[in-house]
SEGU-398462 format. One record per atom (N, C-alpha, C, CB): x, y, z. Coordinates in steps of 0.1 Angstrom, whole numbers, plus 5000, padded with zeros to 4 digits. Glycine has a CB too. Layout:
residues N
XYZ ...
This chain:
residues 413
623190692380 624290792386 624590832399 624190912381 623990782409 624090772424 625290632426 622390732432 624890582419 625490392420 626990462413 624190202407 626790492401 628190552400 629190632402 628390552394 628590732413 629590862428 630090742435 628290992444 629090672440 628790622450 630790462448 626490562448 630490372438 631290352434 632690382430 630890332431 632790512423 634090532418 634890632435 633890652400 633690672448 634190722457 634690652464 633690782461 634290522469 634690412478 635690392475 634090282478 635890332463 636790222458 638690362460 636090152435 638790362467 640190462471 640990482481 640190572471 641990512484 642590472493 642290542502 643690452493 641390702498 641090782512 640090692523 640290942508 639090622511 638190542520 638390452530 637490492515 639490392523 640490292533 641090352543 641690222525 641690472544 641690522553 640790582562 642190562550 639690602560 638490642568 637890502573 637390722559 638190412570 637890232575 637990232589 639090112569 639690312592 640590282598 640590372608 641590272591 640490472606 640190592619 638490602622 640890782613 637690532618 636390492627 636290372633 635390492619 637290282631 637890182638 638190192652 638790152632 639290262654 640090262660 639890362670 640990252653 638690502667 638090582671 636990552678 637790652664 635890392675 634890372681 635290292694 633990312671 636490242690 636890122705 636690142718 638190082708 637190272722 637890282733 635590352737 639890422734 635290432728 634090432735 632890362737 633790512732 633390252726 632590152730 632690012741 632390122719 634090042745 634389992759 633890052775 635589992758 633490172770 633190292781 632090252784 633090462778 631190252770 629390222770 628790112768 628790282760 629790032765 628789872764 630189742774 628589792738 631089742772 631789662779 631589702795 633189682774 632489822798 632489822815 631089802821 632989962820 629989892819 629089882823 628589752825 628589952819 628589612816 628489532818 628889452825 628289522812 630089492825 631389402836 630789442851 633389482835 630589592855 629489642866 628889562869 628689732864 628189512858 626489472863 626889342866 624989482851 627589262858 627889102867 628889062879 628589002855 628789222882 629689222898 629089272905 631189282901 627889322901 626689362914 626889482916 626689292929 627189582904 627189742908 625589762905 628289862897 625189882914 623889942909 623590022896 623390022918 622290022893 622090092880 622690252883 620290082874 622390262895 622390422902 624090442897 621890432926 624990372904 626390402901 626690362881 627490262915 626290302880 626690242864 625990392857 625590032858 625090432859 624290552854 625390652856 622890582863 626190742868 626990792868 628390792861 626890792876 628290662862 629690652853 629990732833 629690452852 629090742835 628690842822 629190962822 627190872820 629291022837 629891152837 631391112838 629291252851 632091032834 633191022836 633991082819 633290862841 632491032816 632791072800 632891202793 631891002792 633491282803 633191432803 634291482787 633691522821 635791412791 636091452781 635391472765 636991402782 634691362762 634191392751 633391502747 633591312748 632891592757 631991682754 632891802758 630591662760 634191842768 634991922768 636491972758 635091892779 636391862751 637191832742 638291962735 636291752734 637192022733 637892192727 638192252732 637492282721 638492192744 639392302759 640492252754 639192272779 641592132750 642192122746 642492112733 642192092750 641392102723 641792092714 642992202708 640792072709 642992332709 643292442701 645392352709 642192672708 645192282718 646892302724 647092172714 647392282746 646792072712 646992002696 647092052684 646091942691 646592122685 646392242672 647792282665 645792412679 648192362681 649592472679 650992392686 649292642690 650792362692 652292242691 652192102688 652992222704 653792082680 653491912670 654691872678 653791902648 654291732680 655091642688 656691572676 653691482695 657591612690 659091582681 658991462673 660591562690 658491382665 658091252658 656891282651 657791122667 657291222640 655691172628 654891292622 654191082640 655291422633 654391542627 653391532635 653991542612 652691692632 651691712636 650191632640 651691782629 649791542629 648591502632 649191322637 647291522616 649891302632 650491152634 650991132648 651591122624 652091262653 652891242665 651291232681 654291422666 650391302676 649591302684 648891142683 648791422680 648691132672 647390982675 648490852677 645990932656 649990872675 650590782680 650390742700 651890832676 650690892701 650490942720 649590822723 649491142727 648190922714 646990862725 646690722721 645490952725 647090662713 646790542708 647090472719 647390512696 648190452719 649590362730 648690412745 652090462728 648790542747 647590582758 646790462763 646490692751 645890492748 644690422749 644890262747 643790472738 645490212744 645890062747 646290012762 647190022737 647390082763 647890032780 646490082788 649690142788 645790202791 644790202796 643890092798 644290292792 643689992784 642389902782 642989772790 641889862762 644389782791 644689672794 644589612807 645689672790 644489762813 644789782829 643189732841 645089992830 642089742834 641189742840 641289572849 640089782832 641089522835 640989392843 641589352858 641489302835 642489412859 643289422873 642789432883 643889512875 641789472886 640389562893 639689472897 639389662885 638889472911 637989402911 636789492912 638189312920 635789532910 634389672909 634289642922 632689662897 633989572931 633589572947 634389622956 633489452952 635889612952 636789652959 637289802954 637789532958 637389802941 638189912939 637690002925 639889862938 636290022929 635390142920 636190232919 633990212927 636790362925 637490452923 638890482914 637590472933 639090332919 640090332904 639590322895 641090232902 638590242890 638190182875 637890362876 636490022873 636790392879 636290562874 637490622872 635490672887 638690602879 639890712870 640490632862 641190802878 640490522860 640990472848 639690552839 641290282847 638690462840 637790522829 637890672826 636290492832 638090782836 638290892831 639390912821 638290962841 640490892824 641990852819 641290812802 642890672830 640590702802 640890622789 639690722779 640590412791 638890822788 637790912781 638490982774 636691002789 639391052786 640491172781 641191112769 641891212793 642091052768 642890962753 642090962745 643290792754 640790872746 640190842732 639691012729 638790692733 639191092736 638491222735 639891312726 637891302753 640991292732 642291302721 642591292711 642891252720 642391172708 642691092696 641191152685 642890902701 640391152692 638891212677 639291332676 636691222681 639991392683 640391542682 641391532668 641091602697 642091412669 643591442657 642591352644 645691332663 641991252647 641191182637 640391262627 640191112644 639591342637 638691462625 639091562623 637391522627 640291612625 641191682620 641491632608 642091692628 642191532613 643091432595 641791412581 643691192600 641391392591 639891362583 639391432572 638691382591 638991512580 638691652569 639791702560 638491802578 641191692562 641791752557 642091612545 642991832566 641791512550 642491392540 641791432523 641991202547 639791432530 638691422521 638591592509 637091402533 638291522498 638491692490 636491662496 639191722463 635691802491 634591822495 633791742489 634291922493 634091702476 633091632473 633191452474 632791692460 633991462490 634091302491 633791292508 635991222485 633491432511 632891452521 631991392529 632591522521 630791342525 629591282526 629991152528 628891302515 630391112519 630790992522 631590932527 630890952518 632690982527 633790932538 633290952554 635391022535 632491052552 632191062566 631190942569 631591192569 630790902558 629690782560 630490612566 628890762541 631290622561 632290522560 632990522573 633390542547 633790652578 633990662589 632890562600 633890802591 631390642598 630890612609 630290462612 630090692609 630590372598 630290252600 631090172600 629590212596 632490242599 633590112605 633490212619 635690082594 633390302628 633190322638 632290232646 632890422638 631190212639 630090102647 630589982649 628690072641 630889902634 631489802632 632589742648 632289832617 633789862650 634189852662 633489802672 634489942665 632589872672 631489842684 631789692687 629889862680 631589602676 631589422679 632589382685 631789332667 633589422693 634489362695 634189392710 635689382688 634089522717 633789542732 632289482739 633789702734 631189502728 630389482727 629689372722 630189552726 630589262714 629789112709 630989032719 629889052687 631989032708 633188972711 633088952728 634389062706 634089062734 634089052744 633488962757 634089132743 631589022752 630888992762 630988802757 629389092762 631088782751 630788632746 632088512755 631088632724 633088612753 634688592759 634388532776 635888772758 633788712780 633388702794 632788592801 632688782795 631888532789 631388382797 632288292800 630388292790 633988302792 634688122792 635888222794 634587972776 636488342800 637588332802 637388482815 638388352786 638588482822 638088552833 638388732831 638888472848 637888832835 637888962830 639588992825 637189072842 640088982833 641589072827 642089022814 643089052838 642088872812 641988822794 641288872788 641588692790 639788902793 639088972783 639389122777 637988962787 639389192789 639989322789 641789342785 639689382804 642589232782 644089262774 643989192760 645489182783 642789092757 642289092741 641889202734 641089012741 640789282739 640289422736 641389472734 639389492746 641989512742 643089612740 643889602728 644189602752 644489482725 644989392714 644589502703 644189232714 643289542699 642489592688 642989722687 640989582689 643789792696 644289922688 645089932682 644490002693 645489772682 646989772673 646789822658 647789602672 645389802655 644889832639 645389962638 643189842635 644790082648 644890222649 646390242642 644790272665 646990192657 648590242657 649390232642 649490132667 648890112637 649490022629 648590192612 648589772632 647790232614 647390272602 648090392607 645790282598 647990442618 649290592621 650590602615 649990592638 651090482617 652690412612 652290432598 653190212618 651390432589 651490392577 651090532569 650490262575 650290562573 649490722563 650990772567 647690852571 650590872556 651291002555 651191172562 651091022543 652191262565 651691322574 651191452562 652891352587 649791512564 649491622549 649691732551 648091632542 650191822564 649991912566 650392032558 650291882575 648992062551 647892132545 648292232550 646392102547 648292292563 648692452567 649392392583 646892602570 650192502581 650992512594 650292502606 651692622595 650892502614 650592512631 649792692633 652592502643 648892732641 648692852645 650292882652 647292862656 650493022648 651793102659 652193132670 651993182659 650793162675 650393122694 649593052697 649893202702 649492972708 648192922714 647092982717 648392872724 647693152723 645993272717 645793272704 646093482719 646193272693 645593232679 644993132677 646193232670 645193042680 644492862682 643792862689 645192732686 643592942700 641792952705 640993022700 641593002717 641693122697 640393242696 640393222680 640793432702 640893212668 640793252659 639493132653 642193262654 639593042657 637792962654 637092992660 637392832654 636593012673 635893102675 635293212670 636393132679 635893312668 636193442659 635393412650 637593492654 635993292641 635693302621 633893222626 637393122605 633393122631 632493072633 631293142632 632693022641 631293232649 630793382651 630193482643 631593432654 631593492632 631393622625 630793572612 632693712623 631193412607 630493362594 628893372595 630893212591 628493312608 627193282612 626393372619 627293172620 626793462625 626293562638 625893522647 625493642638 625693592659 625793532676 624893442677 625493632688 623293532670 621793422673 621793312666 620393482667 622293302652 622193182646 623393072650 622093202632 624893102656 625593042661 625292932673 626193132662 624292992683 623992992694 622592902689 623993142702 621892892679 620792832677 621592702668 619492932669 622392662663 623392542657 623992462669 624792602646 624592542681 624692492690 623992412696 624892552695 622892502701 621992402707 621092302702 621192462714 621092322680 620392202679 621692082682 619492182662 622592092681 623891992682 623391912695 625692082686 622891982704 623591942719 621491822715 623892172739 620791882711 619191832712 618991742702 618191932711 619491692691 619191632679 618591472681 620391622670 619791472690 620191312695 619791282704 621391262698 619691362717 619391352730 618491242729 618891482736 617291252719 616891082729 616791022726 616091042736 617690962714 617890802710 619390782721 618290772688 620190882718 621190862731 620890852746 621990962731 619790882747 619190812764 618190702763 618290932776 618190692753 617390562752 617990492754 616690532742 619390432748 620390352743 621890382756 620690412724 621290422765 622790462775 622890342781 622690602788 621790272787 622090182800 621890002789 620490222817 621590042773 621189912766 621589762771 621589912752 622989792777 623089622783 622789632793 624389532783 622589662805 621889642818 620489672815 622489732829 619489732804 618189702800 617989502800 617989782785 619089512788 618389362782 619189292795 618989292761 619789292803 620289192812 618789162824 621789272820 618389252828 617089312836 616089232828 616689492836 615989212817 614789182808 614889012802 614789292795 616088942813 616088822814 617788782803 614388762811 617988812795 618788762784 620088762792 618788862770 620988652789 622488622789 623488692783 622788512783 624688702787 625388772783 625688722767 626288782792 626088572765 625888512752 624788612746 625488352751 623388572750 622388662741 622888782735 621088702749 623188842746 622989012743 624189022732 623389152760 624988942734 626188932720 626388902707 626988872720 625188792711 624988702698 623788792688 624188532703 622688842697 621588892690 621689022693 620188842694 621589082706 620889282706 622089332700 620489392724 623589312699 624789382697 624589382678 626289292705 624389262674 624589232656 623489282653 624489072649 622389292660 620989282652 620989472655 619289142660 621789572665 622089692666 622589722656 622589732675 623889682650 625089692638 624989692628 625789632638 624389622623 624289582611 622889732602 623589382612 621589692611 620589782607 621189962605 619289772618 622489942614 622290082617 623590112605 622390132636 624390032601 625090022588 624890072578 624989912585 623389952575 622689942562 621590132565 621389732561 621590182579 621390302577 622090402574 620990322585 623390402575 624590492575 624690502557 626090402585 624690402550 624790382539 623590422530 625190272539 622390422533 621490422529 621190612529 620590322538 621790692541 621690832546 622590852534 622290882562 623690842538 624690922526 624090902514 626390852524 623490802505 623190782490 622090892492 622590612485 620790872501 619590922499 620191142499 618190842514 621191082507 621491282510 621791352495 623291322522 622791262492 622791292477 621691322469 623291202470 620591292468 619291352462 618291462465 618591272463 618191392480 617291492486 617891652497 616491402496 619591562496 619891732505 620091712523 618191862504 620591732526 621091752537 620291782553 621791842534 619091892546 618491982557 617091852557 618092182550 616491782546 615191732544 615891612549 614391742529 616991542549 617691442553 617391442571 619291452548 617591592576 617491612590 615891562595 617691782593 615191612585 613691632590 613291472592 612591722577 613191422580 613191232574 613691202586 614291162558 614491162590 615691102598 614991102612 617191192598 614891232610 614991282628 613391212634 615091512630 612591212626 611691212626 610891002629 611591302613 612090952624 612490782620 612890762633 613890732607 613890832638 614490842652 613490792661 614890992657 612190912662 611290912673 610590812674 610491002673 610390812660 609490652664 610290522665 608590612652 611090492659 611990392664 612290392679 613190392657 612390482688 612390492701 610790412709 612690652703 609990442703 608690342710 609190222707 607090352704 609690152701 609790002696 610289942714 611489962680 611490042722 612090002737 610689952745 612890152746 609690092745 608290062746 607889932750 607690092735 607689842737 607189722734 608089632736 606589712722 609189602740 609889492744 610289512756 610989452737 609989662763 610089642778 608989572784 610089772785 608089582774 606789472782 606789352779 605289492779 607389282764 607389172765 608489102770 606989152755 609289182775 610289072788 611289012774 608988902799 611788902780 612388772775 612188712765 612388672781 612188772754 611688712734 612888812728 609388782725 613188662725 614288702713 614288742703 614788642710 612988722694 612288772684 612188912685 611288722683 611788912694 611389062693 612389182698 609989082702 613489162708 614689192708 615289232695 615289102712 615789092690 616089132673 615389202666 615989022665 614089242663 613289342657 612989432663 612389312652 612989492674 612989622677 613789712675 612889622687 615089602679 616589682681 617289692664 617889582692 616689602656 616989662645 616389762638 617089582639 615089762642 614389902636 615090032645 612489902637 614789982657 615790132659 617390192658 615690152672 617890092652 619290172653 619090182635 620990062661 618290132627 618090182613 617690322616 617090102604 617290362621 617090542626 618290582628 616190592640 619190532638 619790592647 620690612634 620190522660 621190492620 622090492608 621690622603 621890362598 620590632598 619790722591 620190852601 617990682591 619990892616 619891042616 621191052619 618891122626 622390942623 623691022628 624391042611 624890892642 624190992597 624791022588 624191102586 624990962580 623091192583 622491332583 623591422590 620891342590 623391422599 623691462615 625391512614 623391292628 626091392610 627691422613 627691532596 628991222614 627091492586 626991542576 627091712579 625791482569 625991792586 625591872591 626891972598 624691822599 627191842604 628791902615 629691962608 629791782623 629991842597 631091892593 630891992579 631991782592 629991992572 629592122568 629892302575 628192082568 629292222586 629192372592 630592432600 627892372603 631992372595 633592372594 633992472587 634192252588 634492562588 635792602582 637192532581 635892712587 637292472564 638492412567 639692442573 638692392560 640292622574 641692672581 641492622596 641892862581 640092592600 639992592619 639492452618 638692742630 639992332615 638492222611 638992172624 638392092594 640192152633 640492062644 639592132657 642292042646 639892252663 639192332672 637292312668 639992512670 637292352659 635992392653 635092212656 636292452633 635992142646 635091992646 635091962661 635791852636 635992022670 636091932681 635092012694 637991912685 634892112688 633592202695 632292172690 633792372692 632192102680 631192042678 630591922683 631192032669 631391832679 631191712682 631591732699 632091622673 631691772704 631391802718 630191792723 631691902721 630091922714 628191942716 627291792715 627492062700 627591742708 626391612707 626991522716 626191522691 628291512720 628691442733 627891432743 629791492740 627291622745 627291622759 625791572765 627691792764 624791512757 623391432762 624191322766 622091402749 624991222762 625391082762 626291112781 626691042743 626791222782 627891272793 626791252800 628891422795 626091352800 625791432811 624291422813 626391582809 623591442801 622091372803 622191272807 621291342792 623091142800 622490972805 623090952817 622990832795 623691072828 624191052839 622991022845 624891142843 622191062841 620991042848 620190972849 620391102848 620090862839 619590742830 619090662842 620690642821 620190642854 619690522861 618590562870 620790462868 618790682872 617890732889 616190732883 618390972896 616290762863 615090812859 613790642860 615490902840 615090572852 615090442853 614390362864 616190402852 615090402878 614990332892 613390382897 616290402904 613090522890 612290602895 610390562891 612890752890 610490582875 609290572868 609190422861 609190682857 610890372860 610490202853 610890222836 608390142854 611390092833 611990142815 610790182809 612790012804 609790142811 608590122798 607890322798 606689952805 607990402811 607690502811 609290602808 606890512823 609990522810 611290632805 611690592790 612990612815 611190502785 611190552770 610290592763 611590472762 609290642767 607990742762 608990862766 606090722773 609290902780 610391012778 611391022773 610791052785 611990952763 613090962754 612490992743 613890842753 610990962736 611190962728 610291122729 610990822720 609591162739 609491322744 610291392741 609391352757 611291362749 612891442748 613291482736 614091362753 613191422722 613291432716 612791512703 613391372718 611591602707 610891642698 611691832698 608991602702 612191872707 612591962711 613692042697 613091912724 614391912694 615591942687 615691892672 616591882694 613991872672 612991862661 612591992653 611791802667 612292092663 611692182660 612392282658 610892212667 613692272663 614892372658 615392372645 616192352665 615192292636 615592222617 614392382615 614491942608 613292422616 612792532612 613992622608 611992572623 614492622619 615992732621 616892732615 616692732632 617492582617 619092532613 619092522602 619692402617 617992432595 617992352584 616492352577 618492212587 615692462574 614292452571 614592332556 613392652567 613092312556 613092172546 613592242531 611192092543 612892362525 613492422515 614292472511 613292462512 615392502522 616692592516 617592512511 617592682527 618292532501 619592472495 620192432504 620392552488 620392282508 621692222523 623092302514 622091962524 623192352503 624792362497 625192512507 624992392476 624292622505 624392722511 624092782524 623992772504 623292642530 623092642548 623992682558 623092512554 
């Protein structure tokens, strides 16, 4: 039964579009969290400074502020969704290729400004992609479509997190950023090829685009329940988000080379996360979103502990591959259920702004909490830091008693 549903749902044009939306959405973020930290570290920038670069990713946290603007106004070409997609994707491509023109030791503030601009256009692209994907998929395909999008999102991490790192051992950094930026052509090609859906007319006023999505969410859930849901979105993945915030500098500090990180660490993270995402999507068909959040959340906490052992073992390639595989299997499972929960919490009429609000709360730990990671590691060391990450993941699990009880029907939650 599950196998039949899976094959019928995956092999259609909508799922193919989800592959492209995931890839083009993930590429700029992985440049910010994988490639740029590695570049800065190899150029002698301190861990504390690299950690502070996480604050530059604030657009992912605050994108709901300007999402009503992108919902209300329509560019003069390609339509509301496709027009904004093309604008953000072209700007992203240009910004990526410009990075390599500067030296981190001499132009750190320029690099910070470029990073902030890249985060802004990347977050803006995500606003439109999330809305388009929600409008594209019928309810019965929402779970698998989200899983396909997330897995393609992770696959895009192979470019800045693996290919680009390997290229950096053989090419100057300006060439590395230029080659990496060209992969944005995948998203631009998708934007030019797909059709504008035009399911709903834009809001009549900017005020309506701002007020109505918030009023609907609070009215549907109630103020207390709404606040609990938003708190859960903030806390559920904060542990594994912080644990992997400075993953590449951690591997470098353990004595691994850039090529070893590209070939071992990044692939050991990618494929288990993809497997976890697929398994998570299929398991949710059987056990529901609520129970999946419970089970996969526990798996996430347990697998973070693996980094404690890796920090003690040092430069051990087998241990590196094994521990990271387990950790990202848990990440894949948890993200699958968490993203399905977020999609379930939106109202189809207000998808763009509500999706932006919810995913912004999901991004808060990656932006602000992760900014403190460099200081925490310098103060308590890598081993104690990973123990701390496992502990800080517990409050999000406790909120499940209120927002996703074990025995409550997921469909009605």
